Each structure stands twice: as C-alpha cells, then as structure tokens.
N, C-alpha and C positions, 0 to 999 in steps of 0.2 A: 639607447635602444639595443637589446641583446641581439647577438648574432645567432639567429635561429638555426642556421646551417651547422655552425660549430656545436651548438647545444644538442641538436638532433644526432650528430655523429657521436657525441659523448653518451647520449642516452642509449644509442644502439649498442655501444660497447657494454653499457650497464645491463640492458634488458634483452639484448639479442632480438630474436624474431617475435618477441611479445610486444614490441613497439609497433603501433599502427601509424602509418605515414601521416605526418602533420600533427601528431599528438606529442606533447611533452609531459611525461609522467611527473607527478608532483613530488616524488621522492627527492627531487633536487631542492626542495624547500625554497630558500630565499635566493638561490643562484639565479642571476639574470633578473632579479626583481620580482619573481613569482612569490605569491603568498604561501606561508606554511599552513597546511590544512590541519583541522581538528584531528586528533589521534583516531577517533572512531571512524571518521570518513576516510582517513588514510588507510585504515584497516580494510575498508570496503574495496578501495582501489587495489591494495596489495593482494586481497583474495582474488579479485578479477584477473589480475596479472598472472597469478599462480595457476589459474584455470585457462589462461590464454584467451580470455574474452576480449572483445573490442571495447575499449573504454569510451566514455563520452568525450566530446570535444573539450578542449582546455577551458573554454568559456563556460560550458555546462558543468564541468567539475567545480568551478568556482561557485556557481549558484547552488549546486547540490550541497556543497560544503556549508554555504550560508543557510540552506534549509535545515541541515542537521543542527547547526549551532542555534538557529532560531527555535527548534524544537527543544533543545536543552534549556535555553533561556526561558521558555514558556512552561517548563516543568513537565513536558510531555515525554521526552526521550526516555527518561528513567522509568516511566510507567508502561512502556511498550514491551510486549513479548515477541511480536512479529510485525514487520513493517516492510513493504515493498513499493518501490516507485517504478511503475511500468512506463511512465512517460519519460523517455530519455532519447538522446541521439547516439547512445551506445548501441550495441547489438541486442538481439532478443535475449541472449544468455545473460547479459549484464542486467537487463530489465527484470529478470526473474530472481535476482539476488535478494535474499532476506537480509536487510541491512542490520537487523538486530542479532540474528543467529549466525550470520556469515555462512549461510548454507543456501540451498537452491530450491525455489518453487519448481514444480514440474508441469510443463505444458502437455496436455493430452489431446490427441486428435486435431492438432494444428490450429489453435486459435490464431487469428491474424494479428501480427505485430505491426503497428504503425508508428514510425519514428516521431518522437515528441508528443505522442497522443496516448499510447498504451496498447492494450490487447483488446480484441473484439471477438466475441463468441460467434458461432455459426447458427445458434438456435436449435441445433439438433443433436450434436455429439461432442463438441469441443469444450474443454474446461481447463482450469489451472488448479492444481492441488498445491496448497501452501505447505503441506507436510507438517503442519502444526496442529496438535490435538490438545484441546484445553484440559481434558481430564487427566492427562499424563504429563503434559509439558507446560501447563499453566504455572507461571511464577507470579506475575502481577495480576493475571486474569484468574480470579477466584469466584466462588459461588455467589457471594453477595457483594462483590466489588469487581466489576468487570465492564469493559467497553470495547466496541469494535465498530468499524465503519469502512467506507470506501468513497472514492471520488468517481462519479459516473460522468464521463464526458459526453456520451451519447446514450440516450434512453433506448431500451429494448423496443424494437418496432413490431415484434410478433404480436398477433391479436390475443385477447383473452388474458390468461394468467401469465404474468411476467416474473419468472423465478430466477434465482441463481446469481444475483449480483455478487453476493459475498455471504456464504452460508456454511455453517458447520454441519456435516453429516452426523446423524444421530438425533436430529430434530429438536435441539434446544437452543440454537442460536441462528437467527436469520433476520435480515431485513429484505423484504421482497414486495414488489408491487402486485396488486390485484386489479386488473382491468384499468390500469393507468391512474385511477383516482383514489385508490385506497392502499395503504401500506399494512402489511402483516408483519408483526414484530414478535420475535422470540428472544429471550435473553436468560439462559439458564432455567428455562421453564418449558415444559412440553405443551403449554397452553399458548395458542396464538392469539394475539390481540390486534384488532383492526382499528385504524384511524383514517379519517378522510384527509387526504393530502395529495395534491396534484403532482404527478410526475413531471420532471423537467431534466433537461440535459445540463451539464456543467453544475452538478450538485454534489456537495460533500454531505452524505448521509451518515449519521452516527447514532448509536444507541448506548446508553450508559445505565448499568444497574448500580444504584447507590446504596442499597441495603436489601434485606430479604423480601421486601414487598414492592419496591419502587423502581421503575424504569423510565428514563427520560429520553425522548427522541428529538434529534436536532437535524436541521437542514441549514447548511452554510453558516454554522456557528450559532444559529438562533434556535431557541427552544420552541418546538412545535406542539409537544404534548407530553404529559406526565401520566404514566399508566400504572395502575395498581394491579400487580400480578405476582404471586408468590414464587420464589425460586424453588427449584426442585433438584436439579442435577446439572453438573457440567457435561458438555457434549463429549461423547467417547469416540467421535469421528473427527476427521480433519476439516479445517476450513477450506472451502473451495470457491473459486470464482466461476461464474456462468453456469453452475450446475447445482440443483437441489433435488435429490431423489431422481425421479424420471423426467424432470422438467429442465430445460436448458434456455439460456438467454443469448440474444445476439446484441446485447448492449456493449458499449466500449468503456473500459475501466482504466483509470490512470494511476490509482493508488489504493492500497488496502492496508489495514492494520488491525491488531487486537492487543489488548492489554488491560490495565486497570481502568476503573471509573475515571473519566476525564471531564466530568461535568464542569468543574471549575475552570479547566483549561480549554474547553471546547472552542470558544471564539478565537483565542490566540492560535490554536491548532489550525483552524480553518484559514486564518489570515496568513500563516506561514505557508500552508499548502497552496493557497490561491496566489500568493506572491511568486512562488516558484513556477507554477503552471502558466502564469501570464508573462513570465520572463523568458520562457524557452521558445 
C-alpha cells in the first residue's frame, strides 16, 4: 500500500499550488502502483494543470482514461473534431475542456454546473459556446461525412418548442425537440426534417450524414430513422449548447461531440459513454 502522505508531499514539490488536496496527479505514472495513462488523456490533465483547474478525483481520472481508450478502440476518437465531457467531479472549468482541441468551451450567463451530471440551462439566457465552427474548423466534420450528438441527462421541461440541446448557429446543424414528441433534424442542410420520436432523459442522441443525401438519427446507439435530405452547406456559426437562435433550453447535458459520420461506430460509442456515466 503506497504511503499517500509521502506521495502527496512529493507531488506538492512537483506541482506546487496546482495540486488539489487529496488528488495525486498521474504524471507519477507507475509510482506507487498507479496506472500510466493514455498520452492523450495525460495531455488533458496537463492542460488542466497548466490552467490551474481542479482535477477530477483519482478514481474518476482512471475511468475517464478508460473512456478515452474505449473511444480509440471503437474507432471513434480519431473521427472527432470536438468532444467535451461535462459530467465530472472536477470543477466547472475542467468540465468545459475540449478534449480533442485542448481548448475551452465558454459558459455564457451562468448555466448551472452539477458535479457528475453536467451543465443545465436556465431556459431563458444561459448557454455554452463550443467555439468550434464547422465551416472553418471542420477536419473530420465535412459536408457529406459528418456526425454530432449529445447525452441529455434531463429533458427540457419548458412547454412548447424545446430548442438548444446542441446546435450550430447558422441554421444547418441541429437536433432539437418540438413539443416533446417530434425531433427536428438538420445536418449540413438548411431544410429541417421532422420525425416522431418521444423525448426522454438519459438519452444519447446522434445524427450522422453518410453522403450527400442521407442522414441517420440514433438514440442510445439504436437507429431510429433514415432521412433523405440533400446537403447544402457547412454551418458558419459555432456549435452551442442550450441555445438556438432566440430559443433556449433548460435541459441538462452531460456530453457533446462533433466529427465525422459515426454510423458504424454509433453503438460502441454509446456503450463507452454509458459505461462512463453509470460508473461515476
């Protein structure tokens, strides 16, 4: 059994005031029997330390690392352009890290952060800007090969149109609910397509454009509908959480992403996310 007191003192010398009480940074690798993390996850922790954010607990660092490795094994990680895990026991700054770009999402008008659950909008003014614009920053996300989605822990309780779960400003990428029972879907097209599908909490909603005419919509890794709608243009605005034009959501979101078409990987992607969220 490692002497945590000695190790903590050693860490304080290494990291100074960036160390949070009770946390053992994983830069120690195998010292004391701790596992060596995947290089990309270690980069996320190093970025957070450089910004003086409060890191997740040691236990959660381990399962976040497992999540990232799982996404790599599923062929998902290499196809992502932006990916954020809001559900964490690190602080809200850590929750806003873009794991792929090692940069920061921006919280506007104070969406509520709940430890291990994610962010919740207020339905009137708060939102999160990913600072990711498909038309200028898309690498994997392209006109006829694109995918995006979110994990909604709690469904919007506002009456009527429920917008803003994860939408790109500019009007060509959105998954949003209309009156709880219908989804409106855009994916690189200015035309909105509606399908009947009941809203629910604890849902991983995802859309994938596989070619210039076809969009597949998934819920919890299961195909719900295939839509024929021609692609037109990449969105020239940023992806935002809780806000679409003048509409806002009070839903609670645990994770968001955008990247290439993940039709083949969708079920494994859901399994990896669900395993993480049910472990914290």
